[in-house]
N, C-alpha and C positions, 0 to 999 in steps of 0.2 A: 418375534417382532409383532406388534399390534397393527391395526388398520392404519393407513397413511393419515397423518395430520396435515391439513392443508395450510400452506403458507402463501400468501399473495403479496406481490411487489409491483411497483409501477413498471409500466411497459417502456422501459428505456435502458440502454446498455450500462449506465452506472449502477443499476440495481444488480447486476450479475455477481460481483464479488460479495455483496451482502447476502445474497440467496445462497451462495456457496458456503459462506461463514455460518449462517443459520442452520443449514442442512447438516453440516459437519458436526456441529455441536448436538443438535437433536438426535442424529443417528447414532452418535457415540453413546448417548444416554439410552439407546435401546429402542427408540421410536422411529418407525418408518415415516417419512415425510414426503409430501408432494409439493413441488414448487411451481407456482404459476405467475408469469408476468402478464398483468392485465390492465386495460385501460380503465375499467370500472369494476368494483367489488361485486360479487354475486349475491345480491340481497335475498333472493328466493331461498337460499340456504346458508344464512349467515352463521358460519361456524369456522373456527380456525383463527389464524393470526394474520393481520394485514400489517405491512411495515411500509410506511411512506405516505405521500400525499395523494389523495383520491378525491375526486369531486363528490362522490357519495359517501364520504368517510363518516359523516354524522349518522346518516341512515344505517350504515353498517353497525355502528356502535349501538344504536337504538335497537337493532334487530338482534343483538347479542354477540355480535363478532368483537374480537379484541383488536385494538389498533395501538400500535407502537411508534414512537418517533425514531427513525433510523439514525438521527444525530445524537440522541440521548443514551449513549452507551451504558452509563451506570444503570439506568432504568431497565434497558434491555437485558443487561447481565442479571439484574435482580429478578426479572420475569423468567429467564431460562433457568437460573438457579432454583426458583420455586416450582416451576412446572416440570423440569427435567433435571434434577440434581445429578451431578456426576460424582462417582465415587471418590474421585480426587481432582482437584482443579488443574487445568492443563497449563502447561508452560510453552513458550514459543522461542523457537530458533529460526534463523533465517539462512537460506542457502538454496542450492540446486535440489528441485524436488522431481519426482516422476511425473509423466503427463497425467497420471491418474490423480495426483494430489488435489485435494479439495481447494487449496489456496495456494496458487503459484508463488513460490518463494518463501512461503511461511510454513513452517513444520511445527505441528502441535506434538508435544511429548509429555512424559511424566517426569522428566529430569529437572530437579529443582535448581540445577546449575543454569537452566535457561531462564528467559525473562517472563515474569508473571504478568501478562497483559490482560487477563480476565475478559476474554472475548474481544475487547476494543481492537480495532485495526492499528497497526503500528503508527500511522500518521496521526491518529487522535492522541496517542500517548506522547508522541514527540512534540505535537502542539502544546499539550498541557505542561510539559517540562519546560520547553523553551519559553512559553508564556509566563510561567511562574518565576523564571530566572531573568527575564528581561532580555532574552537573546533573540536576534533576528536572522533569518535564513535567506540565503540566495541559491537558486538552483541553476546549474548549466547542463542542459540536456541536448543530446543529439538524437539518438535512435528512439528515445521515449517522447521526444518532441513536445515537451511541456506537460506530459501526463503526470509527473510527480508533483509539480506545482499545483496542478488542478485538483489533485487528490487532497492536498492540504487546503487549498482555497475553498473547497466544497464544505469545510467544516466551520461552524460559528467560532468567531474569535480569531480567525486566521490572519486578519489585518494587522494584528499586533505582533505577528511573528514573521509571516511571509513578506520580506522586503521587495524582492523581485525575482523574476525567472528569466533566464536567457535560453531561447531556443536557437541553437547553433547547429543547424542540420548539415550545412555545407562547410568545407574548410575555410572558405573566405570569411564566413561568419565567426568562426572560432578565432581567427586572426584579429578581425576588426572589433569584435565585441568583448573578447577575453584576453586579447594580447598573446594567444598561443603562438609560438614560434613557428614560422614557415619551415625552418630547418628541421624542427622536431616532427612536424607533420610529414616532411618528405622522407625522413630518416626511418620513422617508425609506422607511419600510417595513422589514419584518423582513430582506428580502433586500437588503442595501444595504451599502456599504463602511463608512459611519459606524457602523452597528450592529455589524458585525464588529469594527471598531476598538475599540468599547467592550466587546465580549465578550473581546478580548484583554486589555484592561485588568483585567477581573474575574478572568480566569484566571491572570494574572501576579501577582496578590496571593497566589497559593498555591504558586507554583513558579518556577523559573528560566527555563523555556521554556514557550511556549503556542502552541497551534493553535486557530483558531476558523473555524467553517463555518456558512453559512446559505444555502439555495438552494431551488430548485424542482426536485425530482427526478422529478416527473411520476407518472403520465401526465397529470394535470390540474393545476391551480394556476397556469396561465399568467396573466398580467396584461399590459396594454399596456406594452411597453418591456422586458418580462421574461418571455421564452419559456420553455417547458419546457427544462431543462437549464442555466438560469442559476444560477450558484453564485458567491457572494461568499466569498473564502477569505482567511485571514490567518494569519501565522506570526510569532513574535517571541522575542526575548531581552529583557532589561531594557535593553540598549543599542541594539537596532535592531528594526525590523519592516518587513514588507511586507504590503499588503493589495491584493487585485486581484479583478476580476470576469471570469469565464470562462463560456463556454456550451458545454456537453458534449453530444455527440450520443449517441444509444442509449437503451436502456430504463433503467428506475428503478435496477437494479442497476449498470449501466455508469456512469451519472451518479454515483451515490453512491461507487462504487469509485474512479472517476477522480478525483472531488474529493478523496477521502482520499489518494490517491497523490500528487496535486500538492502538497497541503498538507504531507504529510510530507517530500516532496522539497524543497519550499521552505525549510522549517526546516533540513533537512540541509544545503542550500545556504548558509544564513547561517552555520552553524557551520564549513563548509569555508572560506567566504571570510574569516571571522575567524580561521581557523587556531587554534580554541580548543584542539584536541588534535591528535594525529597521525592517521594514516590510520584507526586503529581497525577495520580489516577483519579 
């Protein structure tokens, strides 16, 4: 490993997943990397890569630093390919990952049976596919509390795909907003596949695609048979759906983020398998 290559990102929580994604790529290519979340870029030693919006971005570039748009994933991928080419392009799977995983819920592998996302986060690829096919999405979120919709809404062009998001944290909201049956809630509990299945039904009344999530993000809330990290997830089109239960490791943020990633990746997988549109990358 050579000396650390500096990467700077804006001082805000939303930069964390991008920082992890960049670090995982660069380190896999054999280059040590240092990540810094900063309010302003260090102009005195303008070297390395800055990703995002900074007040002194123009001065940084004039001093020789590299600046990339975090929402222009093709340009970012081209830069990484040129600067740190990998022996083989990585593929992506979605599922439970160890707490040491760089990207909660997203597993990079060399298996060509997985999806070729080429660095881009799954929400970006889902957005491009849905946008190209004219499909709209509704989310029904309990433990993620709107986090999945927010990840999609953060991307340019999201207004053509994201129709609405339901934050149904309590049981009453699930009943009132999505018509989840009280009998189902009482029989199985809010964190259950039957409830998530009915949440999908409620969301699909408003859109072509749906994601539904209900779980125990922690640190409390565990019940017998449902430890902290248990999340029931579902994703669907009007033609097909998948509902499953996973138990994610890590803190509250890791569980919420991993659940969102797996749900987005699952819906993307349905579209890929159905070959609704072309690659859309």
